[in-house]
C-alpha positions in Angstrom: 157.7 120.7 53.9 155.2 118.3 52.2 152.8 121.0 51.1 155.5 122.8 49.0 156.2 119.5 47.3 152.7 118.5 46.3 150.7 121.7 45.6 152.6 122.4 42.3 151.5 119.2 40.6 148.0 119.7 41.8 147.6 123.2 40.2 150.0 123.1 37.3 150.8 119.5 36.5 149.3 117.3 33.7 146.4 116.2 35.9 145.0 119.6 36.4 143.4 120.0 32.9 141.7 116.7 33.3 140.2 117.8 36.5 139.0 121.0 34.9 137.4 119.0 32.1 135.5 116.9 34.6 134.2 119.9 36.4 133.1 121.6 33.1 131.3 118.4 32.1 129.4 118.4 35.3 131.0 115.3 36.8 132.5 117.0 39.8 130.3 119.9 40.9 129.0 120.8 44.4 125.6 119.4 45.2 122.7 121.8 44.9 120.9 120.4 48.0 120.1 121.8 51.4 123.7 122.9 52.0 123.5 125.2 49.0 120.2 126.5 50.1 121.5 127.5 53.5 124.6 129.2 52.1 124.4 132.7 53.4 126.4 134.3 50.5 124.2 132.9 47.7 121.1 134.5 46.4 119.0 131.5 47.4 120.4 131.7 50.9 119.6 135.4 51.3 116.1 134.8 50.0 115.7 132.0 52.4 116.9 134.0 55.4 114.7 137.0 54.4 111.6 134.7 54.2 112.4 133.1 57.5 112.9 136.4 59.3 109.6 137.9 58.0 107.6 134.8 59.0 109.3 134.6 62.4 108.5 138.3 63.0 104.9 137.8 62.1 104.6 134.8 64.4 106.3 136.6 67.3 104.1 139.7 66.8 101.0 137.5 66.8 102.0 135.6 69.9 103.0 138.8 71.8 99.7 140.4 70.9 97.8 137.3 72.1 99.7 137.2 75.4 99.0 140.9 76.0 95.3 140.3 75.3 95.3 137.3 77.6 96.8 139.4 80.4 94.3 142.2 79.9 91.4 139.8 79.8 92.7 138.0 82.9 93.0 141.2 84.9 89.5 142.5 83.9 87.9 139.1 84.6 89.6 139.1 88.0 88.3 142.6 88.8 84.7 141.7 87.7 84.6 138.4 89.5 86.1 139.7 92.8 83.7 142.6 92.9 80.7 140.4 92.0 81.5 137.9 94.7 82.1 140.6 97.3 78.9 142.4 96.5 76.9 139.1 96.5 78.3 138.0 99.8 77.8 141.5 101.3 74.1 141.4 100.4 73.5 137.8 101.6 70.6 137.4 104.0 71.6 137.2 107.6 75.1 138.9 107.2 74.1 142.0 109.2 72.7 139.8 112.0 75.9 137.7 112.0 78.0 140.8 112.4 76.0 141.8 115.5 76.2 138.3 117.0 78.5 137.5 119.9 80.9 135.4 117.8 80.7 136.6 114.1 83.6 134.3 113.1 81.8 131.1 114.2 78.8 132.1 112.0 80.5 133.6 109.0 83.7 131.5 108.6 81.9 128.4 107.2 79.7 130.5 105.0 82.6 132.4 103.6 84.6 129.2 102.9 81.6 127.6 101.2 81.0 130.7 99.1 84.7 130.9 98.3 84.8 127.4 96.9 81.6 127.8 94.9 82.7 131.2 93.5 86.3 129.9 92.7 88.0 132.9 94.3 91.1 132.8 96.5 89.6 134.4 99.6 86.5 136.0 101.0 87.2 138.2 104.1 84.5 139.7 106.3 85.6 142.5 108.6 84.3 145.1 110.9 84.5 148.9 110.3 88.0 148.9 111.9 89.2 146.5 109.2 89.6 143.6 111.7 89.1 140.2 109.9 86.2 137.9 111.0 86.9 135.4 108.3 89.9 134.2 106.3 90.9 130.9 104.5 93.8 130.7 106.9 92.7 130.6 110.5 95.8 132.4 111.9 94.8 135.6 109.9 91.5 135.9 111.6 91.4 138.8 114.1 94.2 140.7 112.4 94.2 143.9 110.4 93.1 143.7 106.8 95.7 144.7 104.2 94.3 147.0 101.6 92.3 150.2 100.9 89.1 150.3 102.9 88.4 154.1 103.2 86.1 154.3 100.1 84.1 151.2 101.3 83.7 152.9 104.7 82.2 155.8 102.9 79.7 153.5 101.2 81.4 153.0 97.8 83.0 149.7 96.6 86.7 149.8 95.7 88.7 147.4 93.5 92.5 147.4 93.5 95.5 145.4 92.2 98.2 144.5 94.6 101.2 142.2 94.9 100.3 139.7 97.6 102.0 136.7 99.2 100.4 134.5 96.6 101.4 136.6 93.6 99.6 139.4 91.6 96.0 139.6 92.7 92.9 141.7 92.4 90.8 142.3 95.5 87.5 144.2 95.9 86.2 145.8 99.1 82.5 146.6 99.4 80.4 147.9 102.4 77.8 146.0 104.3 74.9 148.2 105.2 72.1 147.7 107.6 68.4 148.6 107.0 69.0 152.4 107.3 72.1 152.5 105.0 74.7 152.6 107.8 78.0 150.8 107.0 78.3 148.1 109.7 81.0 146.0 108.1 83.1 145.3 105.1 83.5 142.3 102.7 86.5 141.7 100.5 87.0 139.1 97.8 90.2 138.5 95.9 91.5 136.3 93.1 94.9 135.9 91.5 95.1 136.9 87.9 96.8 133.6 86.9 93.6 131.7 88.0 91.5 133.5 85.4 92.4 132.8 81.8 91.4 134.7 78.7 89.6 133.2 75.7 92.4 134.5 73.5 94.5 131.4 74.6 92.4 129.3 72.2 93.8 131.3 69.3 97.4 130.5 70.1 97.4 127.0 68.2 95.8 128.7 65.1 98.5 131.5 65.1 101.3 129.0 65.6 99.9 126.7 62.9 99.7 129.5 60.4 103.2 130.6 61.3 104.6 127.1 60.8 102.7 126.8 57.5 104.2 130.1 56.3 107.6 129.0 57.4 107.3 125.7 55.5 106.2 127.6 52.3 109.2 130.0 52.7 111.7 127.1 53.0 110.1 125.3 50.0 110.2 128.5 47.9 113.8 129.2 48.8 114.8 125.6 48.0 113.2 125.8 44.5 114.9 129.1 43.7 118.3 127.7 44.9 118.0 124.5 42.8 117.3 126.6 39.7 120.2 128.9 40.3 122.5 125.9 40.9 121.5 124.2 37.6 122.2 127.4 35.7 125.6 128.3 37.3 126.8 124.8 38.4 127.6 126.4 41.7 131.2 127.2 40.6 133.1 130.4 41.2 136.7 131.6 42.0 136.4 131.3 45.7 134.7 127.9 45.6 137.3 126.5 43.2 140.2 127.7 45.4 138.5 126.4 48.6 138.0 123.0 46.9 141.7 122.6 46.0 142.7 123.7 49.5 140.4 121.1 51.0 141.8 118.3 48.7 145.3 119.3 49.6 144.6 119.4 53.3 142.9 116.0 53.3 145.8 114.4 51.4 148.4 115.7 53.9 146.3 115.0 57.0 145.4 111.3 56.5 147.5 108.7 58.3 147.9 106.7 55.1 150.3 107.1 52.3 148.8 108.2 48.9 150.8 107.9 45.6 149.4 108.9 42.2 151.2 107.7 39.1 150.2 108.6 35.5 150.0 106.2 32.6 153.7 106.7 31.8 154.9 105.8 35.3 155.6 109.3 36.3 155.0 110.1 40.0 152.3 112.8 40.0 151.6 113.1 43.8 153.0 111.7 47.0 151.6 113.0 50.3 153.5 113.5 53.5 152.8 110.0 54.9 154.1 108.4 51.6 157.3 110.5 51.8 157.8 109.3 55.4 157.2 105.6 54.8 159.3 105.4 51.5 161.9 108.0 52.5 161.3 109.8 49.1 163.6 112.6 48.0 162.4 116.2 47.9 162.1 116.3 44.1 160.3 112.9 43.7 157.2 114.4 42.1 157.6 114.6 38.3 160.1 111.7 38.1 159.6 108.1 37.0 158.9 105.8 39.9 161.9 103.6 38.8 164.2 106.5 39.4 163.3 107.7 42.9 165.1 105.2 45.0 162.3 102.7 45.8 163.0 99.0 46.3 162.6 97.0 43.1 159.4 95.2 44.1 157.6 98.4 45.1 158.9 100.3 42.1 157.8 97.5 39.7 154.3 97.5 41.3 153.8 101.2 41.0 155.1 101.3 37.4 152.9 98.4 36.2 149.6 100.0 37.4 148.1 96.6 38.1 145.5 96.0 40.7 147.0 95.0 44.2 145.2 94.3 47.5 147.2 94.3 50.8 150.5 93.3 49.2 153.2 93.4 51.9 156.6 94.9 51.0 159.6 95.3 53.3 160.9 98.8 53.1 163.7 99.5 55.6 162.6 98.2 58.9 158.9 98.4 58.1 156.4 96.0 56.6 154.2 98.1 54.3 150.8 97.0 53.0 150.0 98.4 49.5 146.7 98.7 47.7 146.6 99.9 44.1 143.8 100.7 41.6 143.7 102.2 38.2 142.2 105.7 37.8 140.7 105.4 34.3 137.8 103.0 35.2 135.2 105.8 35.3 136.5 107.9 32.4 139.3 109.4 34.3 142.9 110.0 33.1 145.2 107.0 32.7 147.3 106.0 35.7 146.9 104.5 39.1 146.5 105.5 42.7 148.2 103.5 45.6 147.6 103.6 49.3 150.3 102.5 51.8 149.8 101.5 55.4 152.4 100.5 58.0 151.4 97.0 59.2 153.8 97.3 62.2 151.7 100.1 63.5 148.6 98.1 62.7 149.7 95.6 65.2 149.8 98.2 67.9 146.4 99.4 66.8 145.0 95.9 66.9 146.1 95.7 70.5 144.3 98.8 71.3 141.3 97.6 69.3 141.3 94.4 71.5 141.3 96.5 74.6 138.4 98.6 73.2 136.5 95.4 72.3 136.9 94.1 75.8 135.6 97.3 77.2 132.7 97.3 74.9 131.9 93.7 76.0 132.1 94.9 79.6 129.7 97.7 78.9 127.4 95.3 77.1 127.5 92.9 80.0 126.8 95.8 82.3 123.6 96.6 80.3 122.5 93.0 80.5 123.7 91.9 84.0 123.1 95.0 86.1 119.6 95.7 87.2 118.1 92.2 86.9 116.2 92.8 90.1 114.4 95.8 91.7 116.5 95.5 94.8 119.0 98.3 95.5 121.5 96.2 97.4 121.5 93.4 94.8 121.9 95.9 91.9 125.0 97.4 93.7 126.4 93.9 94.1 125.9 93.1 90.4 128.1 96.2 89.6 130.9 95.0 91.8 130.7 91.4 90.6 130.9 92.6 86.9 134.0 94.9 87.4 136.1 92.4 89.5 138.6 91.2 88.2 137.9 92.4 84.6 138.5 96.1 85.4 139.5 96.5 89.0 140.8 94.3 91.8 138.4 95.6 94.4 135.1 97.6 94.0 133.0 99.2 96.7 129.6 100.8 96.5 128.6 103.3 99.2 125.0 104.6 99.2 123.1 107.0 101.4 120.9 105.4 104.0 117.8 107.0 102.7 118.4 105.6 99.2 118.4 102.0 100.6 114.9 102.8 102.0 113.7 104.2 98.7 113.9 107.9 99.6 115.8 110.8 98.2 119.5 111.0 99.2 120.5 113.3 102.0 123.8 114.9 101.3 124.5 115.7 104.9 123.8 112.1 106.1 126.3 109.2 106.4 126.7 106.6 103.7 126.5 102.8 104.2 128.8 100.4 102.4 126.3 98.5 100.4 128.5 96.2 98.3 132.1 95.0 98.4 133.7 92.6 96.0 137.4 91.8 95.5 140.0 89.3 94.4 140.6 88.5 98.1 138.6 88.6 101.3 141.3 90.0 103.6 141.6 93.5 102.3 141.7 96.4 104.9 138.9 98.3 103.1 135.8 99.3 105.1 133.6 96.1 105.4 130.1 95.8 104.2 127.3 97.6 106.2 129.9 99.9 107.7 128.5 103.5 108.1 131.0 106.0 106.6 131.3 109.7 106.5 133.9 110.8 103.9 136.0 113.9 104.6 135.9 116.6 102.0 139.5 116.1 100.9 139.1 112.4 100.1 138.4 111.3 96.5 135.0 110.0 97.6 134.2 113.3 99.3 135.2 115.3 96.2 133.0 113.1 94.0 130.0 113.5 96.3 130.5 117.3 96.5 131.3 118.1 92.8 129.4 115.2 91.2 132.4 114.4 89.0 134.8 111.4 89.0 138.2 111.6 90.6 141.4 109.7 89.6 144.1 109.0 92.1 146.8 107.2 90.1 149.1 106.9 93.2 147.4 106.5 96.5 150.6 106.5 98.5 151.2 110.1 97.3 147.7 111.4 97.9 147.5 113.3 101.3 143.8 114.1 100.9 142.9 110.5 100.8 145.0 109.6 103.8 143.1 112.3 105.8 140.0 110.0 105.8 141.5 107.5 108.1 145.3 107.6 108.6 145.7 104.2 110.1 143.5 102.4 107.7 144.9 104.3 104.7 148.4 103.1 105.7 147.1 99.5 105.9 145.5 99.8 102.4 148.8 101.0 100.9 150.8 98.3 102.7 148.3 95.7 101.4 149.3 96.7 97.8 146.4 98.8 96.7 148.1 101.6 94.8 145.5 103.3 92.5 141.9 104.5 92.8 139.0 105.8 90.8 135.9 107.2 92.5 132.7 107.9 90.5 129.5 109.4 91.9 126.3 107.5 91.4 124.2 110.1 89.7 120.6 109.8 88.6 119.7 113.1 87.0 120.4 115.8 89.6 120.5 113.3 92.5 123.8 111.9 93.8 122.8 108.5 95.3 126.3 107.5 96.5 129.8 106.8 95.2 131.6 103.8 93.6 135.3 103.2 94.2 137.5 101.1 91.9 140.8 99.9 93.6 143.8 98.4 91.8 146.5 96.2 93.4 147.6 93.3 91.1 148.3 95.2 87.9 151.3 97.5 88.4 150.1 100.2 86.0 147.9 102.9 87.6 144.5 103.8 86.3 144.6 106.2 83.3 142.2 108.6 81.7 140.7 106.1 79.3 139.9 103.8 82.3 138.3 106.7 84.1 136.0 107.1 81.1 135.1 103.4 81.2 134.4 103.6 85.0 132.1 106.5 84.3 130.2 104.5 81.7 129.8 101.5 84.0 128.6 103.6 86.9 126.2 105.6 84.7 124.5 102.3 83.6 124.4 101.0 87.1 123.0 104.3 88.5 119.9 104.0 86.2 119.2 100.5 87.6 119.9 101.6 91.2 117.6 104.6 90.8 114.9 102.4 89.3 115.2 100.0 92.3 115.1 103.0 94.6 111.9 104.3 93.0 110.4 100.8 93.1 111.2 100.4 96.8 109.7 103.8 97.5 106.5 103.0 95.5 106.2 99.5 97.0 106.6 101.0 100.5 104.0 103.6 99.8 101.6 101.0 98.3 102.1 98.7 101.3 101.5 101.6 103.7 98.5 102.8 101.7 97.0 99.3 101.6 97.5 98.6 105.3 95.9 101.9 106.1 92.9 101.2 103.9 92.2 97.6 104.9 90.2 97.2 108.2 92.5 97.0 111.2 89.8 95.5 113.4 86.2 94.4 113.0 83.4 96.5 114.4 81.4 95.3 117.4 78.2 93.6 116.4 76.1 90.6 117.6 74.7 89.2 114.4 77.8 87.3 113.1 80.9 85.6 114.4 83.6 86.6 111.8 87.1 85.6 110.9 89.1 86.8 108.0 92.4 86.3 106.1 94.3 88.5 103.6 97.3 87.2 101.6 99.1 89.5 99.2 100.4 88.0 95.9 104.0 87.6 94.9 103.6 90.5 92.5 103.2 92.8 95.4 100.4 95.0 96.8 97.0 94.4 95.1 93.5 95.7 95.1 91.5 93.0 97.0 89.5 94.2 100.0 86.8 93.2 102.5 84.7 95.0 105.1 82.1 94.4 107.8 79.6 97.3 108.2 77.0 97.4 111.1 73.6 98.6 109.8 70.4 99.6 111.5 68.1 97.1 113.0 71.0 94.8 114.3 71.8 94.0 110.6 75.3 93.6 109.3 76.7 94.1 105.8 79.6 92.0 104.4 81.6 93.3 101.5 84.3 91.6 99.4 85.9 93.3 96.4 88.7 92.9 93.9 90.5 95.5 91.7 92.4 94.0 88.8 96.2 94.7 88.9 98.8 95.4 91.5 100.8 98.4 92.8 100.0 101.8 94.1 97.2 102.5 91.7 95.3 99.3 92.5 95.7 100.0 96.3 94.5 103.6 95.8 91.5 102.5 93.7 90.6 99.9 96.3 90.6 102.6 98.9 88.3 104.8 96.8 85.8 101.9 96.3 85.9 100.9 99.9 85.2 104.5 101.0 82.3 104.7 98.5 80.8 101.4 99.9 81.1 102.9 103.4 79.2 106.0 102.3 76.5 104.2 100.3 75.9 101.7 103.2 75.0 104.6 105.5 72.0 105.1 103.2 70.6 101.6 104.2 70.2 100.7 100.5 69.4 97.2 99.3 72.5 95.4 97.9 71.4 95.6 94.2 70.8 99.4 94.5 74.1 99.9 96.3 76.0 98.1 93.5 74.2 100.2 90.9 75.4 103.4 92.6 78.9 102.0 92.9 78.9 101.0 89.2 77.8 104.6 88.3 80.6 106.0 90.4 83.2 103.8 88.8 81.9 104.8 85.4 82.3 108.5 86.3 85.8 108.0 87.6 86.8 106.3 84.4 85.2 109.1 82.3 87.0 111.8 84.3 90.4 110.1 84.1 90.1 109.1 80.4 92.0 112.1 79.3 95.0 111.2 81.5 97.1 108.6 79.8 99.1 107.9 83.0 96.0 106.9 85.0 94.6 103.4 84.3 90.8 103.0 84.3 89.1 101.2 87.2 87.3 98.8 84.8 87.9 95.3 86.0 86.8 95.8 89.6 84.3 93.3 91.1 82.3 93.4 94.3 79.9 91.3 96.4 77.6 92.9 98.9 75.6 90.9 101.4 73.2 92.1 104.2 72.3 89.7 107.1 69.3 90.3 109.3 69.6 88.3 112.6 65.9 88.9 113.3 64.5 87.4 110.1 67.5 85.0 109.6 67.8 86.2 106.0 70.8 87.3 103.9 70.3 89.5 100.9 73.2 89.2 98.4 74.1 90.9 95.1 77.3 90.6 93.1 79.1 92.5 90.3 81.2 90.1 88.4 82.4 88.5 91.6 82.5 84.7 92.4 79.4 83.5 94.3 79.4 83.0 98.0 79.6 79.6 99.6 77.1 78.6 102.4 78.0 75.9 104.9 74.8 74.6 106.6 74.8 73.5 110.3 74.8 69.9 109.1 78.1 70.4 107.2 76.7 70.5 103.7 78.3 73.0 101.3 76.6 74.8 98.5 77.4 77.8 96.3 74.5 80.3 96.5 72.7 81.0 93.2 73.2 84.7 93.1 72.6 86.5 89.7 76.0 87.4 88.3 76.1 91.1 87.3 78.7 92.8 85.1 82.0 94.1 86.6 81.8 97.6 88.0 82.2 100.4 85.5 80.7 98.8 82.5 77.2 100.3 83.0 74.0 99.7 81.1 72.8 96.5 83.0 70.9 96.3 86.3 72.0 94.2 89.2 69.8 91.6 90.9 69.8 90.3 94.4 69.0 87.0 96.0 67.6 86.2 99.4 69.1 83.3 101.4 67.5 81.6 104.4 70.3 80.9 106.9 69.6 78.8 109.9 71.5 79.7 113.1 75.0 78.4 112.9 75.3 78.6 109.2 78.6 79.9 107.8 78.7 82.4 104.9 82.0 82.3 103.0 83.0 85.3 100.9 86.3 85.3 98.9 88.1 86.8 95.9 89.0 84.9 92.7 92.6 84.5 93.8 91.4 81.7 96.1 89.8 79.6 93.4 91.5 80.6 90.2 95.1 80.4 88.9 96.9 79.9 85.6 97.2 76.1 86.0 93.5 75.3 86.8 90.1 76.6 85.7 87.8 78.2 88.2 85.6 75.1 88.4 88.5 73.1 89.7 89.1 75.8 92.3 85.5 75.9 93.4 85.5 72.1 93.9 88.6 72.3 96.0 87.1 75.1 98.1 83.9 72.9 98.6 86.0 70.0 99.7 88.0 72.1 102.2 84.8 73.7 103.6 83.2 70.3 104.1 86.0 69.1 106.4 86.6 72.4 108.3 85.5 72.9 111.9 82.5 74.9 113.0 84.4 78.0 114.0 85.2 80.7 111.4 88.8 80.7 112.5 89.2 77.0 111.8 87.4 77.4 108.5 89.9 80.1 107.4 92.8 78.0 108.4 91.7 74.8 106.6 90.8 76.7 103.4 94.2 78.4 103.2 96.1 75.2 104.0 94.4 73.5 101.1 95.4 76.3 98.8 98.6 75.5 96.7 100.9 77.1 95.9 101.3 78.8 99.2 102.0 82.1 97.5 99.7 82.6 94.6 100.0 84.9 91.7 96.9 86.9 92.8 95.8 88.4 96.1 93.5 86.3 98.4 90.8 87.9 100.6 88.7 85.4 102.7 85.8 86.3 105.0 83.9 83.7 107.0 80.8 84.6 109.0 78.8 82.3 111.2 75.2 83.4 111.7 73.6 84.2 115.0 69.9 84.8 115.7 68.4 87.5 117.9 66.3 85.6 120.5 62.6 86.0 120.4 62.4 87.3 124.0 64.6 90.2 122.9 62.2 91.4 120.2 59.0 93.3 121.0 56.4 94.5 118.4 53.1 96.4 118.7 50.7 97.5 115.9 49.5 101.1 116.3 46.0 101.9 115.3 45.4 105.2 113.5 44.3 107.0 116.6 46.3 109.7 118.5 45.3 108.1 121.8 47.3 105.0 120.8 50.5 106.9 121.7 49.8 106.5 125.4 49.2 102.8 125.0 52.6 102.4 123.2 54.3 104.2 126.0 52.7 101.9 128.6 53.7 98.8 126.6 57.2 100.1 126.2 57.6 100.7 129.9 56.4 97.2 130.8 58.9 95.6 128.2 61.8 97.7 129.5 61.1 96.7 133.0 61.0 93.1 131.9 64.4 93.5 130.2 65.8 95.3 133.3 66.3 98.6 131.4 64.3 100.9 133.6 67.0 103.6 133.2 66.1 104.0 129.6 62.3 104.3 130.1 62.0 108.1 130.0 64.2 108.5 126.9 62.6 105.6 125.1 59.1 106.7 125.8 59.9 110.2 124.5 61.6 108.9 121.3 58.8 106.5 120.5 56.1 109.1 121.3 57.7 111.5 118.8 58.2 108.9 116.1 54.7 107.4 116.5 53.2 110.9 116.5 55.0 111.8 113.3 53.8 108.5 111.7 50.2 109.2 112.7 50.4 112.8 111.5 52.4 112.4 108.2 52.6 108.7 107.5 50.2 106.1 106.2 48.7 103.0 107.7 49.6 100.4 108.8 51.9 101.6 111.6 54.0 99.3 113.6 56.5 99.7 116.5 59.4 97.3 117.1 62.0 97.3 119.9 65.2 95.1 119.7 67.4 94.4 122.8 70.8 93.9 121.2 74.1 95.5 122.0 72.0 98.7 121.9 68.4 99.3 122.5 66.9 99.8 119.0 63.5 101.5 118.5 61.8 101.3 115.1 58.6 102.8 113.8 57.2 101.6 110.4 54.6 103.3 108.3 53.4 103.0 104.7 54.6 106.4 103.6 57.8 107.1 101.6 58.3 110.6 102.9 61.1 111.0 105.4 61.4 113.6 108.2 64.4 116.0 108.3 66.1 117.5 111.2 65.9 121.3 111.5 66.1 124.1 113.9 62.6 125.3 114.9 62.0 129.0 115.5 60.0 130.5 118.3 56.9 130.8 116.1 57.0 127.3 114.6 54.4 124.8 115.8 56.5 121.7 114.9 60.1 120.7 114.1 61.2 120.0 117.7 60.4 116.3 117.8 63.2 115.0 115.7 65.6 117.4 117.4 64.7 115.8 120.7 65.1 112.3 119.2 68.6 113.3 117.9 69.6 114.5 121.3 68.4 111.4 123.2 69.5 108.7 120.7 73.1 107.8 119.9 72.2 107.2 116.2 69.0 107.6 114.2 67.9 107.4 110.6 65.5 106.2 108.0 65.5 102.8 106.2 63.3 102.5 103.1 61.5 99.3 102.3 59.7 98.1 99.1 56.5 99.5 100.7 57.0 102.2 103.2 59.8 103.2 105.5 61.3 102.6 109.0 62.5 105.4 111.2 64.9 104.0 113.8 66.9 105.2 116.8 69.6 103.5 118.9 70.4 104.1 122.6 73.4 102.7 124.3 72.6 100.2 127.1 74.2 101.3 130.4 
């Protein structure tokens, strides 16, 4: 009805010529910007589309060609590599003898796996002429029939084929193994998947894509320039555009929820939209008449006829209070007249009520963002959600989570849920209590939310049979209690459903509606992020704790040189990277290690494990402390260099270490440190001093050597090693911490256990901000009657004298059972020293937990264990030593070396 009234003035009234003049003058023309460029019906749009299609086709063609080239290169490379590896392994020395051996698998399997890893292929299989496998990367495939073509290889010719295997598309080669007369005695197959061999053409892909993007940018820029020029010349106007513009104006005027009245300079009503007709009850023929003659109340008619400026003037029209705003239309060169807008203030009141409700909901969402997730605890985060929503949104709120989520794991949809949080306006509700284990039936709202991952609204619980099926008796009690409406929302974190949140209403008589369902979804969505973060933290913390506990020493090794006690206290921040270790060495010596990796969490614990393992491996080489720290520093530098490309992996720089080796025979302790606090020494008389050990740089910096210091430790001295968390905190400097440690050590008892207790009791606060590792070792000395030494003259006849002296000493120690093996061990070691070593030569025996035999010579060459053949004159001595001794090895000294062997004492 309104459109028939208002279109005529728009198109044929006095205002139309003025509009046409403004458009001809260029004051009201469509913009010639990006929208015009993208117009498909314009010339510029067609040029733009054409350029874009051509460039896209070129880019796609280049990428397709490159992909095909990569596939061809990958297949050819796989064929070449698999054939080369198979032929190389088939011609390896000793392969024919291994095939004829009683157990070919025992001989060939380790060789095949080593060759496979070096050649970077997926498998190397050795088989007999019946195609029965002797080797395979998977042990369960050994002894089974080989899958592939072997007939050409049996005829003496290699064969390469492409097959679809269990690990994808692969290429495998089968070559024959021939004996000396050319007879095929076995087969070797090597295979590799094509996806493991890349082509060099992949490097061209960024260049092709870059060129395509550049061409696309040029095409867009050219089309935009052409379009702007066309728009300047034609103004962008045409019959269809003009018609569409009038239709849009007309539609907007009649669609707005505000009355619009246009009056010309003479007071004639030019336009009144549908909302103005409704609010003022205007007659059908109001347009074209004077505003004083259309039945308006005098105040409103006078305002419209005057054309004066008005802002939110309130006029009573019928039963409504109307707010009018009026402005003249000739301020920017337009036609004389005025335009007025009308709003029903009675409806504004209702809108303001809804606005207040919306404001309260926004405040609740803001409070949810601030108040939910203040801790990384799953249970506490769920409680924060319930405390926020009660009573502002619901009268009772419950959160049910899967058991595995509470432990930091992934949710198990088939498992039961546990009521994690319950909050309500009263404590006597019949809802499931906290910590109750619940299994929701599929027909319940909670079961539907868990299954579908969508919220469910039950406005009237008393009429919901699916909800009652969960627990008929308890459901009846809930309805009788007054709870009448329910919203259930799944706790979703990505694709995972962690649990379900239930909002219950009892006090407010109105049921939950669709708008409140949306609000509940928003609240739960924000809480789900925090709960998932807490779950992930719980999982990572548990993993870090487990990793750290598995990496720290669970018990100290048996040794006689030191009496040791230790303590490890984690920081409040969680799992850290402090560690310690006790490592028995040759010659009754013991190594003590204390280290610190900066930071906390899983990465720090893992880095600590890597460094501890490296120290274990390096200590087996019997290196001096300064050389060991040098190797450890080089290792950390390589680790940092290898991981520098990964932004998610933090560098190891910041790790410190102290390495000390105590010799109970010489009563000396050799110490070196890399950025670590110096050790404390408590003398038998109770005096405390911090050893002057050169401070090297932290591990990983490189470029500077490490220096060691030798300490003379009388029997009963205590060596105290620690990490910086014991002596340093934010409130005090390290000098203050060292002085406190000195004072605590001076009043501690003699035993290492008592020393640890007193030191930690003096530490305040009880839980520090950094980890604390403390290692206290009281020195012991190997008695002189348990040490035997003999110089050996450079004469082969001296071997017999050594055997005789050894027999007498073993009889004196009551170790006659070890006489034969010890004589044989020392005979071989002394003979090797006489034959290959340099003078002077010395033999030493130590009666410790084990019987230790040592032979020193002035040479730096070390013997190596090997299998002697039937024709070899030597090579069997060390083999006998290795069979008789529990452990043996070589220890290098500044001048010469020591070859040692240990035997268990029965």
